C-alpha positions in Angstrom: -3.7 1.1 -21.7 -2.3 -1.9 -19.7 -1.8 -1.9 -16.0 1.7 -1.1 -14.7 3.6 -3.6 -12.6 5.0 -2.7 -9.2 8.5 -3.5 -8.3 7.9 -6.3 -5.8 11.2 -5.6 -3.9 10.1 -2.0 -3.3 6.5 -3.0 -2.5 7.8 -5.0 0.4 9.8 -2.1 1.8 7.7 1.0 1.5 4.2 2.0 2.8 2.1 5.1 2.4 1.3 7.1 5.5 -2.0 8.6 6.3 -1.0 12.0 5.0 0.3 10.4 1.7 4.0 10.4 2.4 6.1 7.3 1.7 7.5 5.6 4.8 10.4 3.3 5.2 12.2 1.2 7.9 15.5 2.2 9.3 18.7 0.2 8.8 20.8 -1.7 11.4 18.0 -3.4 13.3 18.6 -7.0 12.0 21.4 -8.5 13.9 24.3 -7.7 16.3 21.8 -6.1 18.6 23.3 -7.0 22.0 25.8 -4.2 22.0 23.2 -1.6 20.9 21.4 0.1 23.8 17.7 -0.1 24.3 17.2 3.6 23.3 19.0 3.1 20.1 17.1 -0.1 19.2 13.8 1.6 20.0 14.8 4.5 17.7 15.7 2.1 14.9 12.3 0.4 15.2 10.3 3.5 14.1 9.4 4.2 10.5 10.6 7.4 8.9 9.6 9.4 5.8 11.6 8.8 2.7 13.7 11.8 1.7 12.4 14.3 -0.8 15.2 13.4 -3.2 14.3 9.7 -3.2 10.6 9.9 -3.1 10.1 10.4 -6.9 12.1 7.2 -7.6 10.0 5.2 -5.2 6.8 6.6 -6.8 8.0 5.3 -10.2 8.6 1.8 -8.7 5.2 1.7 -7.0 2.7 3.3 -9.4 -0.4 2.3 -7.4 1.0 2.9 -3.8 
């Protein structure tokens, strides 16, 4: 059986955590940062777990993640 291809756009955005969950970055940390306070910018920097509803779709896009 042939190897499956990963969706490269998804491969750049998602990582697997040590416990096996899929992690993602938060939005709103790219520009217009001067009016966001330091606490908010720090919170946006942290990675979070992909929601349970979206995880199966990400798994299909990344068969070997």
